[in-house]
C-alpha positions in Angstrom: -58.9 69.6 -18.6 -61.1 72.5 -17.4 -59.2 75.7 -17.2 -58.4 76.6 -13.6 -59.4 73.2 -12.3 -56.9 71.3 -10.0 -55.0 68.5 -11.8 -56.0 64.9 -11.2 -54.2 63.0 -8.5 -52.7 59.7 -9.6 -52.4 57.2 -6.7 -50.2 54.4 -8.0 -48.6 51.3 -6.4 -48.3 47.6 -6.5 -51.0 45.2 -5.5 -51.7 45.0 -1.8 -49.8 48.3 -1.1 -52.9 49.8 0.6 -54.1 52.1 -2.2 -57.8 51.6 -1.6 -57.5 52.3 2.1 -55.5 55.5 1.4 -57.9 56.5 -1.4 -60.8 56.4 1.0 -58.9 58.5 3.5 -58.1 61.1 0.8 -61.6 61.1 -0.4 -62.8 61.9 3.1 -60.1 64.6 3.6 -60.3 66.4 0.2 -63.0 67.1 -2.3 -62.0 64.1 -4.3 -64.0 61.7 -6.5 -62.3 58.3 -7.1 -61.8 56.8 -10.5 -60.6 53.2 -10.6 -57.5 52.4 -12.7 -57.8 48.6 -12.5 -58.2 46.2 -15.4 -60.0 43.6 -13.3 -62.3 45.8 -11.2 -64.0 46.8 -14.5 -65.7 43.4 -14.6 -69.0 42.7 -12.8 -68.9 39.7 -10.5 -65.1 39.8 -10.0 -65.4 41.3 -6.6 -63.4 39.4 -4.0 -60.4 38.4 -6.1 -60.0 41.9 -7.5 -60.0 43.5 -4.0 -62.9 45.6 -5.1 -64.2 48.0 -2.4 -67.2 46.6 -0.6 -70.7 48.0 -0.4 -70.0 50.1 2.7 -66.8 51.6 1.3 -68.6 52.4 -2.0 -71.4 54.0 -0.1 -68.9 56.4 1.6 -66.8 57.0 -1.5 -68.3 55.9 -4.9 -65.8 54.7 -7.4 -66.2 55.3 -11.1 -65.1 52.7 -13.8 -65.8 49.6 -11.7 -68.5 47.1 -12.7 -68.8 48.5 -16.2 -68.2 45.3 -18.2 -69.5 41.8 -18.2 -66.6 39.3 -17.8 -67.4 38.0 -21.4 -66.9 41.5 -22.8 -63.5 42.9 -23.8 -62.3 46.2 -22.5 -59.3 47.8 -24.2 -56.8 50.4 -23.1 -58.2 52.8 -25.6 -61.7 52.4 -24.1 -60.3 53.0 -20.6 -58.6 56.2 -21.7 -61.7 57.5 -23.4 -63.8 56.7 -20.3 -61.3 58.0 -17.8 -60.9 61.3 -19.6 -64.7 61.7 -19.7 -64.9 61.0 -16.0 -62.1 63.5 -15.2 -63.8 66.2 -17.1 -67.1 65.5 -15.4 -65.6 65.5 -12.0 -63.7 68.8 -12.6 -66.9 70.4 -14.0 -68.4 69.8 -10.5 -65.5 71.5 -8.8 -64.0 68.3 -7.4 -60.6 66.7 -7.8 -60.3 63.4 -9.8 -58.4 60.8 -7.7 -57.3 58.0 -10.0 -56.4 54.9 -8.1 -55.0 51.6 -9.2 -52.1 49.4 -10.2 -52.7 48.9 -14.0 -49.6 50.7 -15.3 -50.7 50.5 -18.9 -53.8 52.5 -18.1 -51.9 55.2 -16.4 -49.4 55.3 -19.3 -52.3 55.7 -21.8 -53.7 58.7 -19.8 -50.3 60.3 -19.6 -48.9 59.6 -23.1 -51.9 58.9 -25.3 -52.3 55.9 -27.6 -51.2 55.2 -31.2 -53.5 53.4 -33.5 -53.3 49.6 -32.9 -55.2 46.8 -34.7 -58.2 45.4 -33.0 -58.2 41.9 -31.5 -58.3 39.0 -33.9 -60.1 36.0 -32.3 -58.7 33.4 -34.7 -55.1 34.6 -34.2 -55.5 34.8 -30.4 -57.0 31.3 -30.3 -53.9 30.0 -32.2 -51.5 31.8 -30.0 -53.2 30.4 -26.9 -53.1 26.9 -28.4 -49.4 27.3 -29.0 -48.9 28.5 -25.5 -50.7 25.4 -24.1 -48.4 23.2 -26.1 -45.1 24.9 -25.8 -45.6 27.3 -22.8 -45.6 31.1 -22.7 -41.9 31.1 -22.2 -41.5 29.8 -25.8 -43.8 32.5 -27.1 -41.8 35.1 -25.1 -38.7 33.8 -26.8 -40.4 34.2 -30.2 -41.2 37.8 -29.2 -37.6 38.4 -28.3 -36.6 37.4 -31.8 -39.1 39.7 -33.6 -39.2 42.6 -31.1 -36.3 42.4 -28.6 -37.2 45.8 -27.0 -40.8 44.7 -26.3 -39.6 41.4 -24.9 -37.3 43.2 -22.5 -40.2 45.2 -21.2 -42.8 42.4 -21.1 -42.2 39.8 -18.4 -42.1 36.1 -19.4 -45.0 35.5 -16.9 -47.3 38.1 -18.5 -49.2 36.1 -21.1 -51.7 38.7 -22.0 -49.1 41.3 -23.1 -46.9 38.6 -24.8 -50.0 37.6 -26.8 -50.9 41.2 -27.7 -47.3 42.0 -28.8 -47.2 38.9 -31.1 -50.7 39.7 -32.4 -49.7 43.2 -33.3 -46.6 41.9 -35.1 -48.5 39.3 -37.1 -51.4 41.6 -38.0 -49.3 44.6 -39.0 -45.8 43.5 -39.5 -44.7 46.3 -37.1 -43.0 46.0 -33.8 -45.1 47.0 -30.8 -42.0 48.8 -29.4 -42.0 51.1 -32.5 -45.7 52.0 -31.8 -44.8 52.8 -28.2 -42.2 55.3 -29.5 -44.9 56.9 -31.7 -47.3 57.3 -28.9 -44.8 59.2 -26.8 -45.5 62.3 -28.9 -49.1 62.6 -27.6 -50.1 65.6 -25.5 -49.5 64.6 -21.8 -52.1 64.8 -19.1 -50.8 66.8 -16.2 -51.3 65.1 -12.9 -50.1 65.1 -9.3 -48.5 61.6 -9.0 -48.2 59.7 -5.8 -46.5 56.3 -5.6 -46.8 53.9 -2.7 -43.9 51.4 -2.8 -42.3 49.4 0.0 -38.8 50.1 1.1 -38.7 46.5 2.3 -40.6 44.0 0.2 -40.9 41.5 3.0 -43.8 43.5 4.4 -45.5 43.6 1.0 -45.1 39.9 0.6 -46.8 39.3 4.0 -49.6 41.6 2.9 -50.0 39.6 -0.3 -50.2 36.3 1.5 -52.6 37.6 4.2 -54.8 39.2 1.7 -55.2 36.0 -0.4 -56.0 34.1 2.8 -58.6 36.7 3.5 -60.0 36.4 0.0 -60.4 32.7 0.5 -62.2 33.1 3.7 -64.5 35.7 2.1 -65.6 33.1 -0.6 -63.3 33.5 -3.5 -63.6 29.9 -4.6 -67.4 30.2 -4.6 -67.1 33.4 -6.6 -65.0 31.7 -9.3 -67.3 28.6 -9.3 -70.3 30.8 -10.0 -68.5 32.5 -12.8 -67.5 29.1 -14.3 -71.1 28.1 -14.3 -72.1 31.0 -16.5 -72.6 30.7 -20.2 -69.9 32.3 -22.3 -67.2 32.4 -19.6 -64.1 30.4 -20.2 -60.5 30.2 -19.0 -59.2 32.2 -22.0 -61.0 35.4 -21.2 -58.8 38.3 -20.0 -61.0 38.5 -16.8 -60.3 34.8 -16.0 -56.6 35.1 -16.7 -56.3 37.7 -13.9 -54.0 36.7 -11.1 -55.9 34.8 -8.4 -58.8 34.0 -10.7 -56.6 31.9 -13.0 -55.3 29.8 -10.1 -58.7 29.2 -8.6 -60.1 28.3 -12.0 -57.3 25.7 -12.4 -58.1 24.3 -8.9 -61.8 24.0 -9.7 -60.7 22.2 -12.9 -58.9 19.6 -10.8 -55.4 20.9 -10.9 -53.9 20.4 -7.4 -55.4 20.9 -3.9 -56.4 24.0 -2.1 -53.1 24.6 -0.5 -51.1 24.3 -3.7 -53.6 26.6 -5.4 -53.1 29.2 -2.7 -49.4 28.9 -3.0 -49.5 29.4 -6.7 -51.8 32.4 -6.4 -49.5 34.1 -3.8 -46.5 33.4 -6.0 -48.2 34.8 -9.1 -49.3 37.9 -7.1 -45.8 38.5 -5.9 -44.6 38.3 -9.5 -47.3 40.8 -10.5 -46.2 43.2 -7.7 -42.6 42.9 -8.9 -43.6 43.8 -12.4 -45.6 46.7 -11.1 -42.7 48.0 -9.1 -40.4 47.8 -12.1 -42.9 49.8 -14.0 -43.2 52.4 -11.3 -39.5 52.9 -11.1 -39.7 54.5 -14.6 -42.4 57.0 -13.5 -41.0 60.5 -13.6 -42.2 63.5 -11.5 -43.9 61.4 -8.8 -43.8 61.8 -5.0 -42.9 58.5 -3.5 -43.9 57.1 -0.1 -43.0 54.0 1.8 -46.2 51.9 1.8 -45.1 50.1 4.9 -44.7 53.3 7.0 -47.3 53.4 9.8 -47.9 57.1 9.1 -48.0 56.9 5.3 -51.5 58.3 5.2 -50.6 61.4 7.2 -47.5 62.0 5.1 -49.5 61.8 1.8 -52.2 64.2 3.2 -49.5 66.7 4.3 -47.9 66.6 0.9 -51.2 67.2 -0.8 -52.1 70.0 1.5 -48.7 71.7 0.8 -49.2 71.2 -2.9 -52.8 72.6 -2.8 -51.7 75.6 -0.7 -48.7 76.4 -2.9 -50.8 75.9 -6.1 
């Protein structure tokens, strides 16, 4: 971090908590440049289902680290950390405040705690694990993880196939538990940041937002967006981009699994589960200022807190 530069602002919260709207408000109020912390927005063509800011919003407040990968290309946590640190330094060098916004907790953790060396992806092993999951279900693979790495299994939700797969992959490639590697990375030099968390005091409001947002995505053309992706060479259901919540359910619908209403119901349920996992993650965050995402004046409260922090700092 540049000496004398204000620390980055982390704006964290579950999906549909209103982070993008608040980020745009903060970017207009302060000398902030937004950096996306979202594992789906990195992909080009995944616009509607990721909740990516539209062209008008991006014209007012450009976002860094969106649309930087093709859906067929992998993007690791280590690559995100490298890219985000580069963007933070560049923003500070121009006398502005980096505003990092998103709901991908693993990305925020990598920024704050660093990363330990992990093996690269093994396509053959991943294909085998995916085949086993199709036959036995991800719950069976989560149970296997609980046997070899109980601590990791407690922290990884049974409905989080990507992280289950990665933990088993690390175990099979290295013979080491992923949880042990997490302990090692805790010794990395931390990145100082002003952390703001949006979280609902009453989850019913968040659940309504999730349902309404998915209805809006459908009306904006989400099904056509996924159909276009399905028609592209090299894109398949096993890619991380296509396993993202919402995209996975629409892909299954286009493959003939259920009707439109059942697909929407599955997507909303999966999004609620994602939000629950994100909230569990956020409860472990230390040193953050927390705001009720459902409060009508949440924007003003966050602005007041930042103004007070800037004036006192």
